[in-house]
PDB file of N, CA, C and O in Angstrom, chain B, residues numbered from 101:
ATOM      1  N   UNK B 101     -13.750  -5.209   1.651  1.00  0.00           N
ATOM      2  CA  UNK B 101     -13.055  -3.936   1.515  1.00  0.00           C
ATOM      3  C   UNK B 101     -13.730  -3.139   0.401  1.00  0.00           C
ATOM      4  O   UNK B 101     -13.987  -3.655  -0.687  1.00  0.00           O
ATOM      5  N   UNK B 102     -14.006  -1.890   0.694  1.00  0.00           N
ATOM      6  CA  UNK B 102     -14.681  -1.067  -0.307  1.00  0.00           C
ATOM      7  C   UNK B 102     -13.725  -0.735  -1.458  1.00  0.00           C
ATOM      8  O   UNK B 102     -12.504  -0.790  -1.317  1.00  0.00           O
ATOM      9  N   UNK B 103     -14.312  -0.397  -2.571  1.00  0.00           N
ATOM     10  CA  UNK B 103     -13.513  -0.059  -3.756  1.00  0.00           C
ATOM     11  C   UNK B 103     -12.632   1.154  -3.492  1.00  0.00           C
ATOM     12  O   UNK B 103     -11.502   1.229  -3.975  1.00  0.00           O
ATOM     13  N   UNK B 104     -13.155   2.101  -2.726  1.00  0.00           N
ATOM     14  CA  UNK B 104     -12.393   3.314  -2.425  1.00  0.00           C
ATOM     15  C   UNK B 104     -11.146   2.981  -1.610  1.00  0.00           C
ATOM     16  O   UNK B 104     -10.062   3.494  -1.887  1.00  0.00           O
ATOM     17  N   UNK B 105     -11.302   2.136  -0.621  1.00  0.00           N
ATOM     18  CA  UNK B 105     -10.164   1.733   0.217  1.00  0.00           C
ATOM     19  C   UNK B 105      -9.161   0.933  -0.594  1.00  0.00           C
ATOM     20  O   UNK B 105      -7.952   1.089  -0.421  1.00  0.00           O
ATOM     21  N   UNK B 106      -9.653   0.081  -1.476  1.00  0.00           N
ATOM     22  CA  UNK B 106      -8.764  -0.720  -2.314  1.00  0.00           C
ATOM     23  C   UNK B 106      -7.943   0.179  -3.247  1.00  0.00           C
ATOM     24  O   UNK B 106      -6.751  -0.051  -3.448  1.00  0.00           O
ATOM     25  N   UNK B 107      -8.587   1.197  -3.811  1.00  0.00           N
ATOM     26  CA  UNK B 107      -7.865   2.140  -4.668  1.00  0.00           C
ATOM     27  C   UNK B 107      -6.795   2.888  -3.878  1.00  0.00           C
ATOM     28  O   UNK B 107      -5.695   3.119  -4.380  1.00  0.00           O
ATOM     29  N   UNK B 108      -7.119   3.266  -2.643  1.00  0.00           N
ATOM     30  CA  UNK B 108      -6.142   3.950  -1.794  1.00  0.00           C
ATOM     31  C   UNK B 108      -4.952   3.045  -1.497  1.00  0.00           C
ATOM     32  O   UNK B 108      -3.809   3.502  -1.499  1.00  0.00           O
ATOM     33  N   UNK B 109      -5.214   1.763  -1.243  1.00  0.00           N
ATOM     34  CA  UNK B 109      -4.122   0.820  -0.975  1.00  0.00           C
ATOM     35  C   UNK B 109      -3.231   0.646  -2.206  1.00  0.00           C
ATOM     36  O   UNK B 109      -2.006   0.596  -2.096  1.00  0.00           O
ATOM     37  N   UNK B 110      -3.857   0.554  -3.364  1.00  0.00           N
ATOM     38  CA  UNK B 110      -3.074   0.421  -4.598  1.00  0.00           C
ATOM     39  C   UNK B 110      -2.193   1.650  -4.819  1.00  0.00           C
ATOM     40  O   UNK B 110      -1.020   1.527  -5.173  1.00  0.00           O
ATOM     41  N   UNK B 111      -2.765   2.827  -4.608  1.00  0.00           N
ATOM     42  CA  UNK B 111      -2.004   4.065  -4.774  1.00  0.00           C
ATOM     43  C   UNK B 111      -0.833   4.109  -3.792  1.00  0.00           C
ATOM     44  O   UNK B 111       0.276   4.493  -4.163  1.00  0.00           O
ATOM     45  N   UNK B 112      -1.079   3.719  -2.549  1.00  0.00           N
ATOM     46  CA  UNK B 112      -0.014   3.692  -1.539  1.00  0.00           C
ATOM     47  C   UNK B 112       1.075   2.701  -1.918  1.00  0.00           C
ATOM     48  O   UNK B 112       2.259   2.983  -1.730  1.00  0.00           O
ATOM     49  N   UNK B 113       0.689   1.542  -2.449  1.00  0.00           N
ATOM     50  CA  UNK B 113       1.666   0.532  -2.849  1.00  0.00           C
ATOM     51  C   UNK B 113       2.603   1.076  -3.924  1.00  0.00           C
ATOM     52  O   UNK B 113       3.824   1.002  -3.787  1.00  0.00           O
ATOM     53  N   UNK B 114       2.022   1.627  -5.002  1.00  0.00           N
ATOM     54  CA  UNK B 114       2.841   2.120  -6.105  1.00  0.00           C
ATOM     55  C   UNK B 114       3.660   3.345  -5.713  1.00  0.00           C
ATOM     56  O   UNK B 114       4.776   3.526  -6.200  1.00  0.00           O
ATOM     57  N   UNK B 115       3.113   4.186  -4.837  1.00  0.00           N
ATOM     58  CA  UNK B 115       3.856   5.347  -4.354  1.00  0.00           C
ATOM     59  C   UNK B 115       5.051   4.891  -3.528  1.00  0.00           C
ATOM     60  O   UNK B 115       6.153   5.421  -3.676  1.00  0.00           O
ATOM     61  N   UNK B 116       4.836   3.915  -2.666  1.00  0.00           N
ATOM     62  CA  UNK B 116       5.914   3.381  -1.843  1.00  0.00           C
ATOM     63  C   UNK B 116       6.999   2.715  -2.672  1.00  0.00           C
ATOM     64  O   UNK B 116       8.190   2.879  -2.404  1.00  0.00           O
ATOM     65  N   UNK B 117       6.579   1.968  -3.675  1.00  0.00           N
ATOM     66  CA  UNK B 117       7.549   1.292  -4.539  1.00  0.00           C
ATOM     67  C   UNK B 117       8.398   2.301  -5.309  1.00  0.00           C
ATOM     68  O   UNK B 117       9.612   2.134  -5.435  1.00  0.00           O
ATOM     69  N   UNK B 118       7.753   3.349  -5.823  1.00  0.00           N
ATOM     70  CA  UNK B 118       8.493   4.393  -6.551  1.00  0.00           C
ATOM     71  C   UNK B 118       9.448   5.112  -5.613  1.00  0.00           C
ATOM     72  O   UNK B 118      10.585   5.401  -5.986  1.00  0.00           O
ATOM     73  N   UNK B 119       8.996   5.404  -4.398  1.00  0.00           N
ATOM     74  CA  UNK B 119       9.850   6.089  -3.423  1.00  0.00           C
ATOM     75  C   UNK B 119      11.062   5.237  -3.066  1.00  0.00           C
ATOM     76  O   UNK B 119      12.173   5.751  -2.939  1.00  0.00           O
ATOM     77  N   UNK B 120      10.845   3.941  -2.905  1.00  0.00           N
ATOM     78  CA  UNK B 120      11.953   3.031  -2.578  1.00  0.00           C
ATOM     79  C   UNK B 120      12.992   3.014  -3.695  1.00  0.00           C
ATOM     80  O   UNK B 120      14.194   3.072  -3.434  1.00  0.00           O
ATOM     81  N   UNK B 121      12.524   2.934  -4.940  1.00  0.00           N
ATOM     82  CA  UNK B 121      13.447   2.952  -6.072  1.00  0.00           C
ATOM     83  C   UNK B 121      14.239   4.257  -6.112  1.00  0.00           C
ATOM     84  O   UNK B 121      15.445   4.256  -6.357  1.00  0.00           O
ATOM     85  N   UNK B 122      13.552   5.360  -5.871  1.00  0.00           N
ATOM     86  CA  UNK B 122      14.195   6.684  -5.913  1.00  0.00           C
ATOM     87  C   UNK B 122      15.212   6.818  -4.781  1.00  0.00           C
ATOM     88  O   UNK B 122      16.333   7.280  -4.997  1.00  0.00           O
ATOM     89  N   UNK B 123      14.816   6.414  -3.571  1.00  0.00           N
ATOM     90  CA  UNK B 123      15.713   6.540  -2.419  1.00  0.00           C
ATOM     91  C   UNK B 123      16.960   5.677  -2.558  1.00  0.00           C
ATOM     92  O   UNK B 123      18.045   6.060  -2.121  1.00  0.00           O
ATOM     93  N   UNK B 124      16.794   4.514  -3.171  1.00  0.00           N
ATOM     94  CA  UNK B 124      17.937   3.619  -3.362  1.00  0.00           C
ATOM     95  C   UNK B 124      18.756   3.975  -4.592  1.00  0.00           C
ATOM     96  O   UNK B 124      19.752   3.316  -4.887  1.00  0.00           O
ATOM     97  N   UNK B 125      18.341   5.017  -5.314  1.00  0.00           N
ATOM     98  CA  UNK B 125      19.054   5.420  -6.522  1.00  0.00           C
ATOM     99  C   UNK B 125      18.873   4.442  -7.667  1.00  0.00           C
ATOM    100  O   UNK B 125      19.662   4.440  -8.612  1.00  0.00           O
ATOM    101  N   UNK B 126      17.842   3.608  -7.595  1.00  0.00           N
ATOM    102  CA  UNK B 126      17.603   2.594  -8.622  1.00  0.00           C
ATOM    103  C   UNK B 126      16.610   3.056  -9.684  1.00  0.00           C
ATOM    104  O   UNK B 126      16.282   2.304 -10.602  1.00  0.00           O
ATOM    105  N   UNK B 127      16.134   4.291  -9.559  1.00  0.00           N
ATOM    106  CA  UNK B 127      15.145   4.793 -10.508  1.00  0.00           C
ATOM    107  C   UNK B 127      15.724   4.963 -11.912  1.00  0.00           C
ATOM    108  O   UNK B 127      14.979   4.985 -12.892  1.00  0.00           O
ATOM    109  N   UNK B 128      17.034   5.082 -12.012  1.00  0.00           N
ATOM    110  CA  UNK B 128      17.662   5.172 -13.336  1.00  0.00           C
ATOM    111  C   UNK B 128      18.072   3.797 -13.846  1.00  0.00           C
ATOM    112  O   UNK B 128      17.966   3.512 -15.039  1.00  0.00           O
ATOM    113  N   UNK B 129      18.539   2.949 -12.939  1.00  0.00           N
ATOM    114  CA  UNK B 129      18.934   1.592 -13.322  1.00  0.00           C
ATOM    115  C   UNK B 129      17.720   0.805 -13.778  1.00  0.00           C
ATOM    116  O   UNK B 129      17.767   0.109 -14.793  1.00  0.00           O
ATOM    117  N   UNK B 130      16.631   0.917 -13.027  1.00  0.00           N
ATOM    118  CA  UNK B 130      15.386   0.208 -13.337  1.00  0.00           C
ATOM    119  C   UNK B 130      14.329   1.214 -13.804  1.00  0.00           C
ATOM    120  O   UNK B 130      13.230   1.292 -13.256  1.00  0.00           O
ATOM    121  N   UNK B 131      14.699   1.974 -14.828  1.00  0.00           N
ATOM    122  CA  UNK B 131      13.830   3.043 -15.323  1.00  0.00           C
ATOM    123  C   UNK B 131      12.464   2.533 -15.741  1.00  0.00           C
ATOM    124  O   UNK B 131      11.453   3.175 -15.458  1.00  0.00           O
ATOM    125  N   UNK B 132      12.418   1.398 -16.404  1.00  0.00           N
ATOM    126  CA  UNK B 132      11.125   0.837 -16.844  1.00  0.00           C
ATOM    127  C   UNK B 132      10.227   0.536 -15.649  1.00  0.00           C
ATOM    128  O   UNK B 132       9.019   0.763 -15.709  1.00  0.00           O
ATOM    129  N   UNK B 133      10.813   0.023 -14.555  1.00  0.00           N
ATOM    130  CA  UNK B 133      10.025  -0.288 -13.364  1.00  0.00           C
ATOM    131  C   UNK B 133       9.559   1.000 -12.672  1.00  0.00           C
ATOM    132  O   UNK B 133       8.424   1.089 -12.204  1.00  0.00           O
ATOM    133  N   UNK B 134      10.446   1.984 -12.616  1.00  0.00           N
ATOM    134  CA  UNK B 134      10.097   3.267 -12.011  1.00  0.00           C
ATOM    135  C   UNK B 134       8.997   3.959 -12.828  1.00  0.00           C
ATOM    136  O   UNK B 134       8.052   4.508 -12.261  1.00  0.00           O
ATOM    137  N   UNK B 135       9.124   3.930 -14.151  1.00  0.00           N
ATOM    138  CA  UNK B 135       8.105   4.518 -15.022  1.00  0.00           C
ATOM    139  C   UNK B 135       6.762   3.809 -14.850  1.00  0.00           C
ATOM    140  O   UNK B 135       5.712   4.452 -14.865  1.00  0.00           O
ATOM    141  N   UNK B 136       6.796   2.493 -14.688  1.00  0.00           N
ATOM    142  CA  UNK B 136       5.572   1.736 -14.445  1.00  0.00           C
ATOM    143  C   UNK B 136       4.920   2.177 -13.142  1.00  0.00           C
ATOM    144  O   UNK B 136       3.700   2.326 -13.070  1.00  0.00           O
ATOM    145  N   UNK B 137       5.733   2.386 -12.116  1.00  0.00           N
ATOM    146  CA  UNK B 137       5.216   2.872 -10.839  1.00  0.00           C
ATOM    147  C   UNK B 137       4.538   4.228 -11.018  1.00  0.00           C
ATOM    148  O   UNK B 137       3.438   4.447 -10.508  1.00  0.00           O
ATOM    149  N   UNK B 138       5.191   5.138 -11.740  1.00  0.00           N
ATOM    150  CA  UNK B 138       4.627   6.469 -11.959  1.00  0.00           C
ATOM    151  C   UNK B 138       3.322   6.407 -12.747  1.00  0.00           C
ATOM    152  O   UNK B 138       2.368   7.126 -12.447  1.00  0.00           O
ATOM    153  N   UNK B 139       3.293   5.537 -13.759  1.00  0.00           N
ATOM    154  CA  UNK B 139       2.073   5.383 -14.551  1.00  0.00           C
ATOM    155  C   UNK B 139       0.935   4.833 -13.692  1.00  0.00           C
ATOM    156  O   UNK B 139      -0.198   5.306 -13.779  1.00  0.00           O
ATOM    157  N   UNK B 140       1.238   3.837 -12.866  1.00  0.00           N
ATOM    158  CA  UNK B 140       0.215   3.249 -12.003  1.00  0.00           C
ATOM    159  C   UNK B 140      -0.237   4.231 -10.930  1.00  0.00           C
ATOM    160  O   UNK B 140      -1.412   4.260 -10.565  1.00  0.00           O
ATOM    161  N   UNK B 141       0.690   5.029 -10.430  1.00  0.00           N
ATOM    162  CA  UNK B 141       0.309   6.054  -9.456  1.00  0.00           C
ATOM    163  C   UNK B 141      -0.690   7.022 -10.087  1.00  0.00           C
ATOM    164  O   UNK B 141      -1.705   7.357  -9.476  1.00  0.00           O
ATOM    165  N   UNK B 142      -0.405   7.468 -11.299  1.00  0.00           N
ATOM    166  CA  UNK B 142      -1.296   8.398 -11.993  1.00  0.00           C
ATOM    167  C   UNK B 142      -2.650   7.741 -12.260  1.00  0.00           C
ATOM    168  O   UNK B 142      -3.694   8.370 -12.088  1.00  0.00           O
ATOM    169  N   UNK B 143      -2.627   6.481 -12.680  1.00  0.00           N
ATOM    170  CA  UNK B 143      -3.861   5.760 -12.953  1.00  0.00           C
ATOM    171  C   UNK B 143      -4.729   5.647 -11.708  1.00  0.00           C
ATOM    172  O   UNK B 143      -5.910   5.993 -11.743  1.00  0.00           O
ATOM    173  N   UNK B 144      -4.154   5.165 -10.607  1.00  0.00           N
ATOM    174  CA  UNK B 144      -4.941   4.976  -9.396  1.00  0.00           C
ATOM    175  C   UNK B 144      -5.369   6.306  -8.781  1.00  0.00           C
ATOM    176  O   UNK B 144      -6.411   6.374  -8.129  1.00  0.00           O
ATOM    177  N   UNK B 145      -4.589   7.356  -8.976  1.00  0.00           N
ATOM    178  CA  UNK B 145      -5.008   8.663  -8.490  1.00  0.00           C
ATOM    179  C   UNK B 145      -6.221   9.161  -9.276  1.00  0.00           C
ATOM    180  O   UNK B 145      -7.160   9.711  -8.700  1.00  0.00           O
ATOM    181  N   UNK B 146      -6.192   8.960 -10.608  1.00  0.00           N
ATOM    182  CA  UNK B 146      -7.349   9.360 -11.430  1.00  0.00           C
ATOM    183  C   UNK B 146      -8.592   8.566 -11.034  1.00  0.00           C
ATOM    184  O   UNK B 146      -9.677   9.133 -10.902  1.00  0.00           O
ATOM    185  N   UNK B 147      -8.434   7.255 -10.845  1.00  0.00           N
ATOM    186  CA  UNK B 147      -9.565   6.417 -10.455  1.00  0.00           C
ATOM    187  C   UNK B 147     -10.117   6.834  -9.099  1.00  0.00           C
ATOM    188  O   UNK B 147     -11.330   6.896  -8.899  1.00  0.00           O
ATOM    189  N   UNK B 148      -9.218   7.117  -8.179  1.00  0.00           N
ATOM    190  CA  UNK B 148      -9.623   7.546  -6.842  1.00  0.00           C
ATOM    191  C   UNK B 148     -10.357   8.883  -6.906  1.00  0.00           C
ATOM    192  O   UNK B 148     -11.386   9.062  -6.255  1.00  0.00           O
ATOM    193  N   UNK B 149      -9.830   9.813  -7.685  1.00  0.00           N
ATOM    194  CA  UNK B 149     -10.475  11.122  -7.841  1.00  0.00           C
ATOM    195  C   UNK B 149     -11.879  10.978  -8.433  1.00  0.00           C
ATOM    196  O   UNK B 149     -12.823  11.620  -7.972  1.00  0.00           O
ATOM    197  N   UNK B 150     -12.010  10.126  -9.462  1.00  0.00           N
ATOM    198  CA  UNK B 150     -13.310   9.923 -10.087  1.00  0.00           C
ATOM    199  C   UNK B 150     -14.291   9.286  -9.108  1.00  0.00           C
ATOM    200  O   UNK B 150     -15.460   9.668  -9.060  1.00  0.00           O
ATOM    201  N   UNK B 151     -13.819   8.320  -8.331  1.00  0.00           N
ATOM    202  CA  UNK B 151     -14.688   7.650  -7.362  1.00  0.00           C
ATOM    203  C   UNK B 151     -15.150   8.629  -6.290  1.00  0.00           C
ATOM    204  O   UNK B 151     -16.321   8.636  -5.911  1.00  0.00           O
ATOM    205  N   UNK B 152     -14.225   9.457  -5.802  1.00  0.00           N
ATOM    206  CA  UNK B 152     -14.585  10.427  -4.772  1.00  0.00           C
ATOM    207  C   UNK B 152     -15.533  11.489  -5.329  1.00  0.00           C
ATOM    208  O   UNK B 152     -16.458  11.925  -4.644  1.00  0.00           O
ATOM    209  N   UNK B 153     -15.298  11.896  -6.564  1.00  0.00           N
ATOM    210  CA  UNK B 153     -16.179  12.870  -7.204  1.00  0.00           C
ATOM    211  C   UNK B 153     -17.587  12.289  -7.358  1.00  0.00           C
ATOM    212  O   UNK B 153     -18.575  12.983  -7.119  1.00  0.00           O
ATOM    213  N   UNK B 154     -17.677  11.038  -7.749  1.00  0.00           N
ATOM    214  CA  UNK B 154     -18.979  10.383  -7.893  1.00  0.00           C
ATOM    215  C   UNK B 154     -19.690  10.290  -6.552  1.00  0.00           C
ATOM    216  O   UNK B 154     -20.904  10.481  -6.480  1.00  0.00           O
ATOM    217  N   UNK B 155     -18.946   9.997  -5.488  1.00  0.00           N
ATOM    218  CA  UNK B 155     -19.545   9.932  -4.151  1.00  0.00           C
ATOM    219  C   UNK B 155     -20.063  11.296  -3.716  1.00  0.00           C
ATOM    220  O   UNK B 155     -21.138  11.398  -3.125  1.00  0.00           O
ATOM    221  N   UNK B 156     -19.299  12.341  -4.008  1.00  0.00           N
ATOM    222  CA  UNK B 156     -19.738  13.685  -3.651  1.00  0.00           C
ATOM    223  C   UNK B 156     -20.996  14.080  -4.428  1.00  0.00           C
ATOM    224  O   UNK B 156     -21.923  14.669  -3.871  1.00  0.00           O
ATOM    225  N   UNK B 157     -21.015  13.748  -5.718  1.00  0.00           N
ATOM    226  CA  UNK B 157     -22.185  14.062  -6.527  1.00  0.00           C
ATOM    227  C   UNK B 157     -23.415  13.325  -6.020  1.00  0.00           C
ATOM    228  O   UNK B 157     -24.492  13.910  -5.912  1.00  0.00           O
ATOM    229  N   UNK B 158     -23.257  12.044  -5.710  1.00  0.00           N
ATOM    230  CA  UNK B 158     -24.412  11.270  -5.243  1.00  0.00           C
ATOM    231  C   UNK B 158     -24.890  11.742  -3.883  1.00  0.00           C
ATOM    232  O   UNK B 158     -26.091  11.716  -3.613  1.00  0.00           O
ATOM    233  N   UNK B 159     -23.977  12.172  -3.018  1.00  0.00           N
ATOM    234  CA  UNK B 159     -24.397  12.652  -1.703  1.00  0.00           C
ATOM    235  C   UNK B 159     -25.057  14.033  -1.802  1.00  0.00           C
ATOM    236  O   UNK B 159     -25.958  14.338  -1.020  1.00  0.00           O
ATOM    237  N   UNK B 160     -24.627  14.860  -2.737  1.00  0.00           N
ATOM    238  CA  UNK B 160     -25.254  16.182  -2.891  1.00  0.00           C
ATOM    239  C   UNK B 160     -26.637  16.045  -3.522  1.00  0.00           C
ATOM    240  O   UNK B 160     -27.528  16.845  -3.236  1.00  0.00           O
ATOM    241  N   UNK B 161     -26.823  15.056  -4.364  1.00  0.00           N
ATOM    242  CA  UNK B 161     -28.133  14.813  -4.979  1.00  0.00           C
ATOM    243  C   UNK B 161     -29.109  14.336  -3.902  1.00  0.00           C
ATOM    244  O   UNK B 161     -30.260  14.772  -3.870  1.00  0.00           O
ATOM    245  N   UNK B 162     -28.658  13.452  -3.032  1.00  0.00           N
ATOM    246  CA  UNK B 162     -29.503  12.935  -1.959  1.00  0.00           C
ATOM    247  C   UNK B 162     -29.856  14.025  -0.947  1.00  0.00           C
ATOM    248  O   UNK B 162     -30.938  13.997  -0.360  1.00  0.00           O
ATOM    249  N   UNK B 163     -28.963  14.972  -0.742  1.00  0.00           N
ATOM    250  CA  UNK B 163     -29.163  16.002   0.259  1.00  0.00           C
ATOM    251  C   UNK B 163     -30.132  17.086  -0.212  1.00  0.00           C
ATOM    252  O   UNK B 163     -30.760  17.756   0.607  1.00  0.00           O
ATOM    253  N   UNK B 164     -30.251  17.255  -1.507  1.00  0.00           N
ATOM    254  CA  UNK B 164     -31.156  18.308  -1.992  1.00  0.00           C
ATOM    255  C   UNK B 164     -32.608  17.850  -1.929  1.00  0.00           C
ATOM    256  O   UNK B 164     -32.900  16.679  -2.172  1.00  0.00           O
ATOM    257  N   UNK B 165     -33.521  18.763  -1.605  1.00  0.00           N
ATOM    258  CA  UNK B 165     -34.947  18.391  -1.453  1.00  0.00           C
ATOM    259  C   UNK B 165     -35.629  18.087  -2.770  1.00  0.00           C
ATOM    260  O   UNK B 165     -36.817  17.764  -2.790  1.00  0.00           O
TER     261      UNK B 165
END
């Protein structure tokens, strides 16, 4: 599995977990867990953005003569 796909799976996992807590009204009861989900979502989104940006930069460098 590529690193990009793995980052996407991690982001989906933490997003789903946060959504489940919110939908069940447990985001206040388990605030520390919900906050952890939000922090991990932000982390994996930043990592994913950086990875995609690096891929775009490398592909534009290869494409130029």
